[in-house]
Structure formats: C-alpha cells, structure tokens
C-alpha positions in Angstrom: 0.0 0.0 0.0 1.6 3.2 -1.3 0.9 6.5 0.3 0.2 9.3 -2.1 1.6 12.8 -1.6 -1.9 14.2 -1.4 -2.7 11.8 1.5 0.5 12.8 3.2 -0.4 16.5 2.9 -3.8 15.8 4.4 -2.1 14.1 7.4 0.3 17.0 7.9 -2.6 19.5 7.8 -4.5 17.5 10.4 -1.4 17.4 12.7 -1.0 21.2 12.3 -4.7 21.8 13.1 -4.5 19.6 16.1 -1.3 21.3 17.3 -3.1 24.7 17.0 -6.1 23.4 18.9 -3.9 22.0 21.7 -1.9 25.3 21.8 -5.0 27.4 22.2 -6.3 25.1 24.9 -3.0 25.3 26.8 -3.1 29.1 26.4 -6.6 29.3 27.8 -5.7 27.0 30.7 -2.7 29.2 31.6 -4.9 32.3 31.5 -7.5 30.5 33.7 -4.7 29.7 36.2 -3.4 33.3 36.2 -7.0 34.6 36.8 -7.6 32.1 39.6 -9.9 29.9 37.4 -12.7 32.5 37.7 -13.4 32.3 33.9 -15.1 28.9 34.2 
C-alpha cells in the first residue's frame, strides 16, 4: 500500500490543526490559572 503525496499532505494538515487546537487550549488553561480559574 503506497501513500500518495496528497494523503501525506492531508495528514500534515491534520497534525498542524490539532497542534493549533492544543496550543489554544493550553493558552486558555494558563490564563485561567493566572486569573484564579474564575473564567469557568
């Protein structure tokens, strides 16, 4: 089973999107800690 360049590109895009989502969640979590978790 040979992977096509297009499929590889889709995989990379998914990894980048997941990394962005995780990064935003960590940023929000850090802000919540700084604000004493009052934003929940």
